[in-house]
N, C-alpha and C positions, 0 to 999 in steps of 0.2 A: 509789543503791539505792532501789527503790520502797518507799514506806511501807506497812507492813502494814495491811490493811483491818480494819475494826471491825464486828462484829456485835453487836447488842443482841437478846438472846433472853429473852423473858419466861417465867417459870415453868421455869427451866432447872435447877432443883435435882435433878429426878428425871425418869425416864421418857423421853418423846420429846424434851423439851427438853435433857436431859443428852446423849442420843444425838447431837443436832444439834451441841451445843457441842463434844463430843469430836471429831466428824468435821471440823468447821471448824478445830479445833486442829491436826489433822494436816496441814492445808493452810496453816498458819502464820498464821491469823487471830488477831486480838486479840478476845476474847470477853467481853462484859459479861453476867454470869450474874445475872439478876434472880430474886428469890424474894420470897415474901410472908412466910413464917413460919419455915421450916426452914433456919436458918443453917448447921447442920452439913452438911446435904445439899448446899447451894450451895457450900460450901467444898470438899466432895469433888469436885464437878464442876469447880471451878476448878483444883484440884490435878491432875485428870485432863487438863484442857486443857493445862496447863503441861508435864506429862509427855509429852504427845503432840507437843509442839513449838510450841505457841501461847503466847499471853499471856492472862491472865484477871484480872478483878476481879469481886467480888460486890457487888451493890447491892440492899438491901432496899427494896421499894416495892410497895404494893398498887395494881395498875393500875386498880382500881375507884374509886380516890380521885384527884381532880383534882390536889391538892397533891403527892401522891406521884408522879403521872405527870410533873409539871413538874420535880420534884426529880431523878427518874430521868434525864431527858434532860439536865438541867443538869450532873449528875454525869458522864455520859458525855462531854459536850463539854468539861468542865473537865479530864478525864483524858486524852482522846484527840483532841479537837478535830475529830472527824469521826464520821459514822455511815454505813457503806456498805450495811448490811443490817439491816432490822428483821424479826424473826421473832416474830409474835404467836402464841405457843404456850400461854400460861397459860390455863387453863380449869378448870372444876369441874363435877361432876355435882351434882344437888340433894342436900342433906344427908340428906334422907329422900325415898325414892321414894314418890310418892303418885299415886293414880288421878287422871286428868284432871279428874274432877268434884269432887275433894276438895282439890286442891293449893291452897296459900295464896298470897296476894300477897307475903308475906315470902320464901317459897321462890322465887317467880318473879322478884322484884326482885333478889335476891342473885345468882342464876345469870345473869340478863341483864346486870347491872352488870359482872360478871367476864368473861363470855364474849363480850359484844357491845359494850356501851357503853364499857367500858374500852379494848378494842382499837381501836374506832372513833376515840376522841379521842386515844389515844396515836399512832395512825397519822397523824391530822391534825397533831399536834405534830411528829412526826418528819419528815413530808413537808415541812413548812415549813422545818425545819432543813436537810433535804437540798437544797431549792431554794436556800437561802442558800449552801450549799457549792458548788453548781453555778454560781452567779454568779461564783465566784472560780476554779473549776477545772472546765473542760468535759470533762476526760479521765476523770473518775470516772463510774461507772455504778451509781447506787444502786438497791437492790431491796427490795421488801417481800414477805414471805411470810406468809400466814395459814394456820394449822393448823386445818383444819375437821374434818369427821367425816362418815361415812356417815349419821349421824343427820340430816343436812341434808335427806335424801330418804327416810328410813326411819322410819316412825312407831313410837314407843314410848309408849304411852298412860300409862305409870306414871312418865314423866319428860319430859312434854311441854315444859316450859320449856327443857330442854336442847336438844331437837330444834329448837325455834323459834330459839334463840340461834344454832345452827349454820347453819340456813337463812338467817338474817339475815347471817351472816358471808359467805355466798356472794354476796349482793347487795352487801355492803360491798366485797368484792374487785372486782366489776365496776365499781362506782362509782369507786373510787380508780384502777383501771387506766385507765378512760376519762379521768379528770381529769388524770392525771399523765403519760400517754404522750407528750404533746407535749414534755415536759421530759426525756424519756429515762429516767424512773423506771418500771420494770416491776413489776407486782403479780401475784402468783400465789396460788392456793389449793391446798394439798395436803390431800387428803381421805383420812385413814387409815381403815382398817376395824378389824378385831379385832386389837388390838396388845397385846402382853404387857407390861403396866405395873401400877403400884399400883392404878390406877382399875379395872382389869378383874380383879384378883386375886380379888375376892369372888365372881365368877361364872365362875371358871375351869372348874369341872366342867361347867357348862351349855354353855359354848362348845367345850370339848373334844368333847362329844357331838355338837353341831351341825356342827362342822367335819368330824368323822369321818363324819357322815351326808351330807356333800356340800354344806353351806351355801355354801362357796366352791370354785370350780374348783381353785384351788391349796390343797390340803388341809393347811394348817399355820397356826399363829398368825403374825401379823406381829410384827416387832421394831422397837424404836426405830431401829436401824440401817437398816432398810428405808426409813423415812421420811427419815433423815438423808442417805441417798445422793441423794435427789431434791434436797434443799436444797443439797448440794455441787454438783450439776449446774447449778442456778440460780446459785450463787455463782461458778462457773467460767464463767459467761456462755455456756452451751451452748444456751440458748433465746433467742437474740437477736431473733427475729422473732415472739415470743409475749408476750402480756400478757393478764391476765384469765383465764388458763388454769386449769382444774380438773384436777389430776393425781391420779388415784386410786391409792392404795397400800392395796389391800383384798383382794388375792388373787383378784380378779375378781368380788367380791360384787356390784358394780353391774351386771353383765351380766343381762339378762332372758332366762331360760332356760325351756324347756318340758321 
């Protein structure tokens, strides 16, 4: 019997991360539900994964912290002895939206540490772990998925640090894709648009209006499941001749229209 594959999903307690965890659970994956502070939400995700047919554990770790990153990977390896997929999903908006000319270094540093520095060094750590696994088993096909944002190319001058962090993640995707391709580790970026999550709940009325007015060719909100379906396709190895790919899940927002 083939051993069930293992996915490490950061920020999997809610929103897009939870949607990905549940979708992989239906495929029989073992899911590591990482969370920073909301233990109850993470446990709800883990329960959902188990109910859908997978296995799950929860691991508290702040990916912005080097010691926490190391402990997270050590915990996964101690529990499952493998990592087949890393999903860099954890991210945050600035705690306070501020004009570009007023934003502070503290705001900038916090967002960049969570959204870019943390994922970069976690990917470095996991990639090394995957390379070690490949030395012993050439049949596995590890993958890394970065959850980006349309903010990588869409300017929002009242949350510039967030936009910069997501633009940086796009280059991070290309760099790791280039470096790891020779080893058979493929790296992808999924770029969600307007997705119905806790992060967007405070601006729901604004986006309801914009979507109704034609902001996106597909005139509806995206859902965590829309993003999760792409992760499942990657998990099922349906993109074997692609790496460094940007996959838009944005209702066509990225199209340039007249």
